[in-house]
C-alpha positions in Angstrom: -44.7 -13.0 -20.0 -43.5 -15.7 -22.2 -42.6 -18.8 -22.0 -39.3 -17.6 -23.5 -39.0 -13.9 -22.3 -39.2 -16.5 -19.3 -36.2 -18.5 -19.8 -34.2 -15.3 -20.4 -34.8 -13.1 -17.5 -33.7 -16.5 -16.1 -30.6 -17.1 -18.1 -29.5 -13.0 -17.2 -30.2 -14.0 -13.9 -28.5 -16.4 -13.6 -26.2 -15.2 -15.3 -25.4 -12.2 -12.5 -24.7 -14.5 -10.3 -22.1 -17.2 -11.5 -20.3 -14.2 -13.6 -20.3 -11.7 -10.5 -20.4 -8.4 -10.5 -20.2 -5.6 -12.5 -16.6 -3.2 -13.0 -18.2 -0.7 -11.2 -18.7 -2.6 -7.7 -15.0 -2.5 -7.1 -15.3 1.2 -5.3 -16.6 -0.9 -2.2 -13.3 -2.8 -2.0 -11.1 -2.1 0.7 -7.7 -0.5 -0.1 -4.8 -1.6 -1.3 -2.6 -3.8 0.3 -5.5 -3.7 3.8 -5.3 -7.0 5.2 -5.2 -7.4 9.5 -2.1 -8.6 11.4 -1.8 -13.0 11.7 -1.7 -14.2 15.2 0.7 -13.4 17.0 2.2 -11.4 14.8 5.4 -9.2 15.1 5.4 -5.4 14.0 8.3 -6.2 12.0 7.0 -8.7 10.1 4.2 -7.3 9.5 6.0 -4.3 8.2 7.7 -7.1 5.9 4.0 -8.5 4.4 2.8 -4.8 3.8 5.5 -3.3 2.1 5.7 -7.0 0.3 2.1 -6.2 -0.6 2.9 -3.0 -1.8 6.0 -3.4 -4.3 3.9 -6.4 -5.7 0.5 -4.0 -6.4 3.2 -0.9 -7.3 5.8 -2.1 -8.7 8.5 -3.3 -9.7 11.4 -0.7 -7.6 15.1 -1.6 -8.0 15.9 -4.7 -5.8 12.7 -5.5 -5.2 10.7 -6.4 -1.9 13.9 -7.2 -0.1 15.4 -4.1 -1.5 12.3 -2.3 0.0 13.0 -4.5 3.5 16.1 -3.7 3.7 15.7 -0.2 3.7 12.9 -0.2 5.7 14.9 -2.0 8.7 17.8 0.5 8.2 15.4 3.3 8.2 13.0 3.0 11.1 14.3 -0.9 12.0 10.1 -2.2 10.1 8.9 0.2 13.5 6.1 2.0 11.5 5.3 4.5 14.7 9.9 5.4 14.8 10.6 8.6 14.8 14.0 10.7 14.7 15.5 11.5 18.1 15.9 13.9 19.1 13.6 16.6 16.9 10.9 14.3 15.6 11.2 15.5 11.6 12.2 12.0 10.3 8.7 9.9 10.9 7.1 6.2 10.1 8.8 3.4 8.3 10.5 5.3 6.4 11.2 8.0 7.9 9.6 10.2 5.8 9.9 14.4 6.3 7.2 15.5 8.5 7.7 19.0 7.0 7.4 16.8 3.7 4.9 13.9 4.2 1.5 16.3 3.6 2.3 17.1 0.4 3.4 13.2 -0.4 0.3 11.8 1.4 -1.8 13.7 -1.6 0.6 13.5 -4.8 0.9 9.4 -3.4 -2.2 7.7 -2.4 -6.1 8.0 -3.3 -8.8 9.3 -1.4 -11.1 5.9 -2.8 -8.6 3.5 -0.5 -9.2 5.3 2.5 -5.5 5.4 4.0 -4.7 6.9 6.9 -3.6 10.2 6.1 -0.6 9.7 9.2 2.8 9.2 8.7 2.8 6.9 11.7 0.7 4.0 9.4 2.8 1.5 8.1 0.4 0.7 5.6 0.4 4.1 4.3 3.8 5.3 4.6 5.0 1.4 2.8 2.2 2.7 -0.1 3.6 6.1 -0.3 7.2 4.9 -0.3 6.9 2.0 -3.1 5.0 4.8 -5.6 8.0 7.5 -5.3 10.0 5.5 -5.4 8.9 3.6 -9.2 7.6 7.9 -9.9 11.5 9.3 -9.2 12.9 5.6 -11.2 15.4 5.5 -8.4 15.5 4.9 -4.9 18.4 6.6 -4.4 16.0 9.7 -6.7 13.7 9.7 -4.1 15.8 10.2 -0.7 16.7 6.9 0.3 20.2 6.6 -0.4 20.2 2.0 -1.2 24.0 2.0 0.3 24.3 -1.4 2.4 21.2 -2.7 0.7 
């Protein structure tokens, strides 16, 4: 290899290191809102952070993060494992109907995100809900009356 060829090769390698991975390498990144609970963070505070993340990533939604959190607080007390009594028909942060959940999950998630299929998973529930609201245009059209929020 010539001296010029060696210099060009080194330059290309150096550019690759400095510029970082190509977009194709982004497939190895975790899905949206995939972060861990902070030390001492309550379930409710963790749910709020996940909702804010979902709104920032997939919104805007009417009323922003404040309304999204208010509706989740009204529906579940910001408890991602909340289940309606006595039937258990409605579940999770936004109290999705358990019979409608599989279709909602399929429509509003992507396989590459590696989200849990469980309605009681706060991350998945928040992402599906926010994407539904964006798709339908309003909270009411998506199934959540914004009353009191």
